[in-house]
N, C-alpha and C positions, 0 to 999 in steps of 0.2 A: 468381390467384397474387399474394401480397403482395410488394411490393418488398423487396429486401435492405436491412437496416439500414445506416445510415451508419457511418463508421469511428469507432473509439475511439482517441484520441491520449493516451498517457500520457507525462508528463514526470516523470522521477524518477531513481532510482539503480540502477545495476548493480553488484553486489557479489560478490566471491568469498567464499563462506561456508566457514569451517572449523568443522564441527559435531562437538562432543565429547559423547557420551552417557555419563554416569557413573551407575551404579546406586546406589553408596554415597555417603556424604558426602565432600567434598573433604578431602584430608589435607595440611595445610600442611607445607612444607619436605621433602616426600617424594613418592612416586609414588601416583597414584590410577588404577586401571584404567579404561579408557574405550574406546569404539568411536569412531573418528575418521574423518570423511569430508570431502573437499573437493567442494563443490557450488556450482552457480550460484545466486545469490540477489539480494537488493536489493528493497526494498519496491515501488518502481515497476515493476521488471522482473517481480516475482512477480505483481503485479496484472495486467499485460499477459498473462502466460502463462496465468493462471487464466481470464481473459476469453476467450482463444482456446480453451482446453480446454472452456469452457462453451458453445461453439458459435458465437461471434462470428467471422466470417470475415475481417474487416479490422481488425486491431489493430496499432497503431504505437507505437513507443517511442523517445523522444528522451532520450539520456543521454550522459554523458561518461565515458570509460574510459581507463585507461593503456594504452600500447602493449604492456605485458607480458602482459595477459590478453585483449586485444581480440578476436582471432580465435576464441579458445576460447568467449567469451561470445556472439559473433555466431553461431557455429554452433549453439549450444544454443538461442538465441532463434529461429533459423530453423526448427529441428526442432520447436519448440513452436508454430509457426504465427504467430509475431510478426514483423512487418516492422521490423527494427531500424534506427534512425537514430543510430548510435553515432558520437560525435565523439572522435577519438583525442587524447589529451593527451600531449605529448612531455616534460612536466616532472614530472607526478605519477603515481604508480602507481594501478592500479585499486583502488577501495575494498575493504577487507577487514573481515570481521566474524568474530570467534571467538564461537561460540554454545556455552555450557555448558548442557547439558540434563540435568536430574536424573531420578531414578526416577519422579517424578510427571509427567514430560513438560514441566515448567516450565523456562523458559530465561532465562539471563542473558547479555547481550551485551557484548563488548569491541569497540569500533568505531574503525576508522581510515578516515575518510571519503575520503581520497585524492583522486582526480580527480572524484568524484561531485558535490561541492559547488562545483566550478569551472566548471560549465555556465554559459556567458557569454551576454550579450545577442547577441553576434556569432554565436552558435551557433543563434539563433532567427530565424525568418522567418515573417511572417504567411502566406506561401504554404504552410507546413506544415499549415495548417488546411483546405486544399482537400479537400473530400469528407468532412470530419470532422463528426460529429454530436454528439460529447461530448468534452470535455477533462478529463482527470483529472490533478491535481497531487499528487505525493507530498509530505507535510509536511516531509520532510527538505530539500526545496529552499528552505525558508524559514529555515533555521538558519545560513546564511552569506550575506554581503552579495552576492557575485557571483551565486550561484544564485537568491537572493531577488529580485534585480532582473530576472532572466530569467523567473521565475515570474510576477512582476507584469506584465511585458510580454505574456506569453502569455495570461494571464487577461484583460487589457484588450482584446487583439485578439479573443479569443473572444467576449467580451461585445458588442463592436461588431458582430459578425457574428451575434448571437443564438444562439451556441453555449453550452449549459449547461456549468458548471464544477463539479467536485467536488474536495474536499480531504480527505485522510486525515491527521490531526494527527501520527501516526507515532511520537512519542517523548515520554513524560512528562519524561525527563531533559533532553532538549534544549529542550523548552518551558519548563521551569523556568529553564534558563540564559538563554534569550532573554527570558523574562518573559511571563506569561499575557496581559496587556493588549496587549503588543506583537504577540504571535502573533495574537490575535483581530483586531487592527487590520489586520495584513497579509493575512489571509484573508477579510476582510469583502467581501461581494459574491458569494461562492461560493453556488451554488444548493443544493449538497448537502454536508453535513459528515458524515464517517464515523469517529467516534472509537470506541475501546473504552471500557469502563466506567471504567477508571482515568483515561484522558484526559478523559472527560466530567466526572468529579469534579474534576480539576485545573482545567479551564477554567471551572468555575462555582463551585467551593467548596462544592458540595452533595454530601452523602454518598450519596444514593440516585440510581442511574443514571436512573430514570424522571424524577425531578425535574430532574436535570441536563439530560436530553434535552429536556424541555419548555422549560426556560429557554433553551437554545441555539437552539431552534426559533423563538424570537422574533427572532433575528438571521438565521438561515439557514432558507430555506423548507422544507427537508427535512433531518432529522437521523436517521441510522441508527446506533444504538449497539450494538456487539457485546458479548455477555455471556458468552463462552466456552461452557461446557456449559449455560448458561442461555438460549442462543439469541440473539435480538436484539429490539430494540424500535425503533419508528419514532415520530417526533414531528413535528408541524407546527403553526404558528400558536399556539404556547404550550401544546400539549397532546399527550399520548401518543395516537397514532392506531392502533397495532397492536403486538401482541406475537407473536413468531414463535418456536416451540420449536426447540431444536437437534435434530439427528439423533444418536442415541445410538451411539457407536462406542468402541472401545478406543484411547485416545490413546497414541502413542509419542513424538511430538515436536510441540509447539505452534507451532514456528517457522513463520511465514507464514500462520497461520490467519486472521488479520484481512485480510491481502492477498487470500487466497482468497475470503473473503466479499465484499470489494470487487469483485474481478474477476467473480465470479458474479452479484452484484447488478447491476452496470453492464451486463453482457452481456444479462441478462434484460430490463432496462428498455429497452435499445436495440432489443431484439427485440419490444417492444410490451407487456411484462408490466406490470401495475399494481405499485405500490410494495410491497404485502404479498407478492405472488407473487414479486417480485424478491428480497425479503429472504429468503424461503424458499429460493430458488435459491442465494443467498449462504450460507445456513446449511448447505446440502448440500455446497457447495464447501469451506466451512470444516471440516466434518466429514471430508471426504475428505483434506484437508490434514494433519490431525493423525494420520493413520494411516500416513504416510510420513515418512522422515527428510529434513529440509530443507524449503524453502519453496515448491517448485515441484510441479506435477502430476507424479506418478510419479518424484519426485526420487531415490527410493532405487534 
């Protein structure tokens, strides 16, 4: 009997998602009919939940939340099988995202980061790495100085203990604001980079995701680029090493699909799968994600 895999520790964001699905175009200055739901979300929290849903039994999440929604989120994380390490913030509200989802399941986000990017170094302790086999950092942590310092400290402590680190770049808009070179400098040393196609293009200036992945893999030992309905590709040592097809499904909401891929991918790797097999598991999780409203397993 093989030993149970070590824990996955995710450091990231917990968000209250307001998801509005509108089938027709938005009508400025008047009403547009929509289905509106309030759901738990956040890139980091979503990754943790999908990793647990993919069979990983020890998934932990460190995040900062406002006292307004803290108990609500903690309950939902616990039901998802995630051990939540939520830090209450007495001054800032829980992060909130309004997701506008059109008839093609594409989404546009309006983001209030609230407490999420206030995760401070004082909230971190190297003791949180006890029993951890992999550390995953949500890219959102790098977009504010306070949380960026915390992400740096966690990555440094993980590397000192020989624990692999992965990063999801998270947002082309926020990367552009921070600066591509600055972002790459901040995440240098990560073992795995998990961008989507647009993020890979932005980080390299190359239009083809395969070329972008190959270039990024000269800096990061393993790069997994998600391509939506095109599946995913892997790159290492400057070359594409595998292409994985997507699972064909009817999409209703693409929110959280990349987070689902990351959660499924990391869970499979921690359970002993090779990179291509793990990417296939990630694609299955991503396909499942787009069939429900919101970014969590069974969120609808």
